[in-house]
C-alpha positions in Angstrom: -3.1 -46.2 44.5 -0.5 -46.4 47.2 -1.0 -44.8 50.6 1.2 -41.7 50.0 -0.4 -41.0 46.6 -3.9 -41.3 48.1 -3.0 -38.8 50.9 -1.7 -36.3 48.3 -4.9 -36.7 46.3 -7.1 -36.1 49.3 -5.1 -33.0 50.3 -5.5 -31.6 46.7 -9.2 -32.1 46.8 -9.5 -30.4 50.2 -7.4 -27.4 49.0 -9.7 -27.1 45.9 -12.8 -27.0 48.0 -11.6 -24.7 50.7 -12.7 -21.0 50.3 -10.1 -18.6 49.3 -9.2 -15.7 51.6 -11.7 -12.8 51.4 -14.3 -15.0 49.8 -17.8 -14.0 51.1 -19.1 -16.4 53.7 -22.9 -17.0 54.1 -24.3 -15.9 57.4 -27.6 -14.8 58.9 -29.7 -17.4 57.1 -32.4 -19.0 59.4 -32.3 -22.8 59.7 -35.8 -23.0 58.2 -35.0 -20.8 55.2 -36.0 -17.2 54.7 -34.0 -14.0 54.2 -30.2 -14.4 54.3 -27.2 -12.2 54.3 -23.7 -12.8 52.9 -20.8 -10.7 54.1 -17.0 -11.0 53.3 -15.0 -13.1 55.7 -11.9 -12.0 57.6 -11.0 -8.7 59.3 -12.9 -5.6 58.2 -12.3 -2.0 59.1 -14.4 1.1 59.8 -14.5 3.2 56.7 -14.2 0.2 54.4 -16.9 -0.4 51.7 -18.0 -4.0 51.3 -20.5 -5.8 49.1 -23.3 -7.6 50.9 -25.3 -10.4 49.2 -29.0 -10.7 49.9 -31.0 -13.8 49.2 -34.6 -14.8 49.9 -35.9 -11.3 50.7 -39.3 -9.9 49.8 -39.3 -7.4 47.0 -38.9 -3.8 48.2 -36.7 -1.6 50.3 -34.2 -3.0 52.8 -32.0 -1.3 55.4 -28.5 -2.4 56.4 -26.8 -1.1 59.5 -23.7 -1.9 61.5 -24.5 -2.8 65.1 -22.5 -3.5 68.3 -23.5 -5.6 71.3 -24.7 -8.2 68.7 -27.8 -5.9 68.2 -29.3 -7.3 71.4 -31.2 -4.1 72.1 -32.2 -3.4 68.5 -31.8 0.2 67.3 -30.0 1.3 70.5 -27.0 -0.8 69.4 -27.0 0.1 65.7 -25.7 3.0 63.7 -29.1 3.6 62.2 -28.3 7.2 61.2 -25.6 5.9 58.8 -27.6 2.9 57.5 -27.5 1.9 53.9 -30.8 1.5 51.9 -31.3 -0.5 48.8 -34.0 -2.2 46.7 -34.6 -5.9 46.3 -36.1 -7.1 43.0 -38.9 -9.7 42.8 -36.3 -12.4 42.5 -35.4 -11.8 46.2 -31.6 -11.5 45.4 -29.5 -8.3 45.4 -26.0 -7.0 46.1 -25.8 -4.0 48.3 -22.7 -1.9 48.8 -22.4 -1.0 52.5 -20.1 1.5 54.1 -18.8 0.2 57.4 -19.2 2.7 60.2 -18.5 2.5 63.9 -21.5 1.3 65.9 -22.6 3.3 69.0 -21.5 0.5 71.4 -18.7 -2.0 71.5 -18.6 -5.3 69.7 -19.4 -8.1 69.2 -20.4 -6.5 65.9 -23.0 -7.6 63.3 -24.5 -6.3 60.2 -28.3 -6.2 60.6 -30.5 -6.1 57.5 -34.3 -5.6 57.7 -37.3 -4.3 55.9 -38.8 -1.0 57.0 -41.5 -2.7 59.1 -39.1 -5.2 60.6 -41.1 -8.2 59.5 -38.1 -9.6 57.7 -34.7 -9.4 59.5 -31.4 -11.2 59.3 -28.0 -10.5 60.9 -24.4 -11.6 60.0 -21.3 -11.5 62.2 -18.7 -8.9 61.5 -15.1 -9.0 62.6 -14.6 -5.2 62.7 -11.4 -3.4 63.6 -11.2 0.2 64.6 -14.2 0.3 66.9 -13.8 2.5 69.9 -17.2 2.6 71.5 -18.4 2.4 75.1 -19.7 -0.9 76.4 -23.5 -1.5 76.2 -25.6 -0.8 79.2 -27.3 -3.8 80.8 -30.3 -5.0 78.8 -33.6 -4.2 80.4 -36.5 -6.5 79.6 -38.8 -5.3 76.8 -42.1 -3.8 77.9 -45.3 -3.3 75.8 -48.4 -1.5 77.2 -51.9 -1.3 75.9 -53.0 2.3 75.3 -56.4 1.9 73.7 -58.6 -1.1 72.8 -62.0 -1.0 71.1 -64.2 -3.4 69.1 -67.1 -2.3 66.8 -69.5 -4.4 64.8 -68.9 -3.7 61.1 -71.1 -6.4 59.7 -73.4 -4.0 57.9 -76.7 -5.3 56.3 -75.5 -8.9 56.8 -75.4 -8.4 60.5 -78.9 -6.9 60.6 -80.2 -10.4 59.9 -77.8 -12.5 62.0 -75.6 -13.6 59.1 -71.8 -14.0 59.5 -70.1 -10.6 59.8 -67.1 -8.8 61.1 -65.8 -6.9 64.1 -63.3 -4.1 63.7 -60.9 -4.2 66.6 -58.6 -1.2 67.1 -55.5 -1.8 69.2 -53.0 0.9 70.3 -49.7 -0.3 71.7 -46.8 1.7 73.2 -43.3 0.4 73.7 -42.2 1.8 77.1 -39.0 -0.2 77.2 -35.5 0.8 76.2 -35.2 -1.5 73.2 -37.3 -2.1 70.1 -39.7 -5.0 69.9 -39.7 -6.8 66.5 -42.7 -8.8 65.4 -43.7 -10.6 68.7 -46.0 -13.6 68.4 -49.6 -12.4 68.3 -52.6 -14.7 69.0 -56.3 -13.9 68.7 -59.5 -15.8 69.5 -63.2 -14.9 69.2 -66.4 -16.3 70.6 -69.0 -15.9 73.3 -67.9 -14.3 76.6 -65.8 -16.8 78.5 -65.7 -19.2 75.5 -63.6 -17.3 72.9 -61.9 -20.3 71.3 -62.2 -19.7 67.6 -58.7 -18.8 66.3 -58.4 -15.7 64.2 -55.5 -14.9 61.8 -53.6 -12.1 63.7 -51.5 -9.6 61.7 -47.8 -9.2 62.0 -47.0 -6.4 64.4 -43.7 -5.4 62.8 -41.2 -3.4 64.7 -42.2 -1.1 67.5 -39.2 1.1 68.4 -38.4 2.2 71.9 -40.8 4.9 73.0 -43.0 4.4 69.9 -46.8 4.1 69.8 -48.5 2.2 67.0 -52.1 1.6 66.1 -53.5 -1.6 64.5 -56.8 -2.2 62.9 -57.7 -5.9 62.9 -60.8 -7.4 61.2 -62.2 -10.3 63.2 -64.8 -12.5 61.4 -67.9 -13.6 63.4 -70.2 -16.5 62.9 -74.0 -16.3 62.3 -75.8 -15.4 65.5 -79.2 -13.8 66.2 -78.3 -11.9 69.3 -75.7 -11.5 72.0 -72.2 -10.5 72.8 -68.8 -11.4 71.2 -65.5 -11.5 73.0 -62.1 -11.1 71.4 -59.1 -12.4 73.5 -55.6 -11.5 72.5 -52.1 -12.3 73.7 -48.8 -10.7 72.5 -45.8 -12.8 73.5 -43.3 -10.1 74.5 -40.3 -11.9 76.0 -40.5 -12.0 79.7 -43.7 -9.8 79.9 -46.5 -11.1 77.7 -49.4 -8.8 77.2 -53.0 -10.2 77.3 -56.3 -8.3 76.6 -60.0 -8.9 76.2 -62.5 -6.7 74.4 -66.3 -7.3 73.9 -68.8 -6.1 71.4 -72.6 -6.5 71.3 -74.5 -7.4 68.2 -78.2 -6.6 67.8 -79.6 -7.8 64.5 -82.7 -5.7 64.6 -83.5 -6.7 61.0 -84.8 -10.1 62.2 -87.7 -8.8 64.4 -88.5 -6.1 61.8 -88.7 -8.7 59.0 -90.8 -11.0 61.2 -93.2 -8.1 62.0 -93.5 -7.1 58.3 -94.1 -10.8 57.3 -96.9 -11.1 59.9 -98.7 -8.0 58.6 -98.4 -9.2 55.0 -99.8 -12.6 55.9 -102.7 -11.0 57.8 -103.6 -8.7 54.9 -103.3 -11.6 52.4 -105.9 -13.8 54.2 -109.1 -14.1 52.0 -112.2 -12.4 53.5 -115.1 -14.7 54.5 -118.2 -13.8 52.4 -121.5 -13.7 54.3 -124.7 -14.9 52.4 -127.7 -12.4 52.2 -130.6 -12.9 54.6 -133.0 -14.1 51.9 -130.7 -16.9 50.8 -130.5 -18.0 54.5 -134.4 -18.3 54.7 -134.5 -20.4 51.5 -131.9 -22.7 52.9 -134.0 -23.3 56.0 -137.1 -24.1 53.9 
């Protein structure tokens, strides 16, 4: 094949592979996989209805909302009141019709899709015309405060005898900042005071909206131990202001001393009585 013919062939292949105008372009898919969002490419307008493709989502309800300021402040930047809700089947794929509305703040605009708890979230860039909204206020750092913390031994009969059990830890958190906090990293360890090094599977905290208070009940398994105190250390990695806490609980397996006392009494009662010979038999034995 000559040089000109080869160039023409390469141009034809490139034209065939190039996406047509208006073809949906994938966006919002994390590099490591997970929930993804596909929105139409090109200029879009407020009031227009578009089809959004979802892929890799957990089955259940999802919420799609138009946001300005690249959704940096969460719900403060999003038109949550005009959000579109839909259902994702077990396959994890769905097509959702979304009505484009003006966000409360200026662009850059995105479409944010998330589950009700915020544990699964993805965003896709939108080139949106017709947005006349004020610029976003400066972003204040997120802030999470600890309202209440308590740990109670819930081992039950197993704990009475020093067997492995469970602590019930209740954590109440309040978001005092101006923006929502979505699923911050949460680490938990348990062990003796000052040596709480055993890692515990911490639950996902989900989304804590600005001004919201949420309570969490976390089961913490404990090893076998006759007596003593347990300490649970936690750390929530809020950007810029991590929150650390420590809570202790005392375990007194009173079943062990009770069982030991009962066993001692049973052994004493079960000892055979020593029979004493009559006095006549003792005299014959001497003779």
